[in-house]
N, C-alpha and C positions, 0 to 999 in steps of 0.2 A: 409517582415515586421518579423524581429525575436521574439519568443516566451518565456514572460519570464520562466525559466525554474522552478522557485519556484512555481508558480500557477499550473504552468503543475504538480509539485511532489504533492501542498497540491489537488488538482480535485483527484487524482490516492488515497491521504490516504482516501479521503474522499468517492471514489468510498470501498473500501478496507473498512471499516471501519464498510459503513453500511450495509454490505452484511455479516459479520464476524460471522460466526457459522453456516452462511447459502451457501454461498457459498466460493470452493476457484478460486485465479485467477490467472492464469498465466500470467505469465510476457509477452507474448503477444497478451493477451484477454484489457490489459490493455494497448499495444501497439495500438490494435484497436479504441480502447473508444477515446483514446486522440486524435491519428489523425482523425476522424470520428465526436470528438466534435474542433475540431481546424481544418478545411479543410482548413479556410482560411487565416489564419497568417502559411499555409505549414510547420508544425508541423511533424520530421521529425524523422523513426525510434531511428538516433542516440540521436537527444534530447529526446528521450521517455527515451531510455536506460539511461543517464545522470541523471532524473527527479526519477528515479526510486533507479540510485546510492545517491540520494543525501539523499533520502529517508532510505535507509539501512545502507549508516554510522552516521543517527542521529537518529540509531534505533528506528525510527517511525516503521519501517515494517521489517521483518527479509524475508530470503530464508527458506523455508522448502521441501525438498527433500521425497519423500512417494510415490511412483510412479509417479514421473515426478518429477515437479521444480514448484514452487508454490513460494505466493507474500502475508505473510499475516503480521497478525499483533502479535510483539510476546507474548508468552504466558504468565504464573504468574508461578513461579513457588512455593513450597512448601508456607515456611513462608511468604511472599507478599499476599501469594490469601491466608491466616487466616488472616492477618491484614487490609488486601481489604473486605473480610469478615464481621471481628469489626469495622471494618467504618461503613460500612452499617446492622450492626446489622443482620448478614444472620448463621443462625444458621446449 
């Protein structure tokens, strides 16, 4: 049975989003979690890589390289952060 890669990508995104600022994920951590979750559908490592590629290409997640390779939510730059803070009224 073929696995919908967009569904796998969404699950990966939610996993990273849930732990944002608390935990960083290596791509292999995401592979293991998704293979475990989709055991009955026989999800492969190649499918997981494709799902991460969907997220990276759509700029929902980014690779960061500091003491290893990590997959994280993209950070906000200065002006974008100031606009977001003003919108949320954070001083």
